[in-house]
C-alpha positions as CSV (number, residue, x, y, z in Angstrom):
1,M,-12.1,4.5,-1.3
2,N,-9.6,1.7,-1.2
3,P,-11.5,-1.6,-0.6
4,F,-8.8,-2.9,1.7
5,L,-9.1,0.2,3.8
6,A,-12.9,-0.1,3.9
7,F,-12.7,-3.8,4.9
8,G,-10.1,-3.0,7.6
9,Q,-12.4,-0.2,9.0
10,I,-15.4,-2.6,9.1
11,V,-13.4,-5.3,10.9
12,V,-12.0,-2.9,13.4
13,S,-15.4,-1.3,14.1
14,I,-17.0,-4.8,14.7
15,G,-14.2,-5.7,17.1
16,L,-14.6,-2.4,18.8
17,M,-18.3,-2.9,19.3
18,F,-17.7,-6.4,20.8
19,S,-15.0,-5.2,23.1
20,I,-17.1,-2.3,24.4
21,L,-20.1,-4.6,25.0
22,L,-17.9,-7.1,26.9
23,Q,-16.9,-4.4,29.3
24,A,-20.5,-3.7,30.4
25,R,-20.4,-3.5,34.2
26,G,-23.4,-3.6,36.5
27,A,-25.8,-4.7,33.7
28,G,-28.2,-6.2,36.1
29,L,-31.7,-4.9,37.0
30,S,-30.5,-3.2,40.1
31,S,-28.3,-0.8,38.1
32,A,-31.4,0.3,36.1
33,F,-32.9,1.8,39.3
34,G,-29.7,3.4,40.6
35,G,-28.6,0.5,42.7
36,D,-25.1,0.4,41.1
37,S,-22.2,0.3,43.5
38,S,-20.0,3.4,43.1
39,V,-17.0,1.9,44.7
40,Y,-13.8,2.5,42.7
41,R,-11.8,-0.6,41.9
42,S,-8.8,-1.0,39.6
43,R,-8.9,-3.2,36.6
44,R,-7.0,-6.5,36.9
45,G,-6.3,-9.5,34.7
46,L,-8.6,-10.1,31.8
47,E,-10.5,-6.9,32.4
48,K,-7.3,-4.8,32.1
49,T,-6.3,-6.6,28.9
50,L,-9.7,-6.1,27.4
51,Y,-9.6,-2.4,28.3
52,R,-6.2,-2.0,26.6
53,F,-7.4,-3.9,23.6
54,T,-10.4,-1.5,23.4
55,V,-8.0,1.5,23.5
56,V,-5.9,0.0,20.7
57,L,-9.0,-0.7,18.6
58,T,-10.2,2.8,19.1
59,A,-6.9,4.2,17.9
60,L,-6.9,1.9,14.9
61,F,-10.5,3.0,14.1
62,V,-9.4,6.7,14.2
63,V,-6.4,6.0,12.0
64,F,-8.6,4.2,9.4
65,S,-11.1,7.0,9.4
66,I,-8.5,9.7,8.9
67,A,-6.9,7.7,6.1
68,A,-10.2,7.2,4.4
69,F,-11.0,10.9,4.7
70,L,-7.6,11.9,3.3
71,M,-7.8,9.4,0.4
72,T,-11.3,10.6,-0.5
73,N,-10.1,14.2,-0.6
74,Q,-7.1,13.4,-2.8
75,T,-9.3,11.9,-5.5
76,A,-11.8,14.7,-5.6
């Protein structure tokens, strides 16, 4: 596997983990017992930007994974 491809996949995966963890909603004790509010609300401001960033990172992770798979199959 290409070392640059591997490094890129690691960086994207770490960024993806952090962006998902930052989106945790209702992480308080009340949500553990079903006290979470089920009211729908739209994302706005920073929350919307973080959501879009997470989607972009997910797409990049899929591209890196497919590229790594294809490069591994070509050398075998």
